[in-house]
C-alpha positions, 0 to 999 in steps of 0.5 A, spaced: 603 344 087 606 340 093 602 338 099 605 342 105 606 337 111 607 338 118 611 332 122 609 330 129 613 325 133 617 325 140 623 322 136 628 327 133 631 321 129 624 319 126 623 326 124 629 328 121 629 321 117 622 322 115 623 329 113 629 327 109 625 322 105 619 326 104 623 332 101 627 327 097 620 325 094 618 332 093 614 333 099 614 340 102 615 339 110 613 346 113 615 344 120 616 338 125 614 338 132 615 333 138 609 335 142 601 336 141 601 343 143 607 345 139 604 341 133 598 346 134 602 352 134 606 350 128 599 348 124 596 355 126 603 358 123 604 354 117 597 351 115 599 344 112 595 340 108 597 334 112 599 333 119 603 326 120 602 325 128 605 319 132 599 316 136 604 313 141 606 320 144 605 320 151 597 320 153 596 327 155 600 330 148 597 325 144 590 326 146 591 334 146 592 333 139 587 328 137 581 331 141 578 338 141 584 342 140 584 340 133 577 342 132 579 350 133 584 349 127 582 352 121 580 348 115 
């Protein structure tokens, strides 16, 4: 069984490259998001095992992703 990944970055180029690389290695990418809010929504829908987040997202988006909002995500 492969781990299910959600990729979060504001660069579409990075997201597509990361997705291609991970999938070539047999990793299941269940979603990609460009904002923290979108990432939380997709995480609730897809239940990924791993969430790879760009920590250089704009402060509001990144802080939303890294703070209490993720606390509501079911483990």
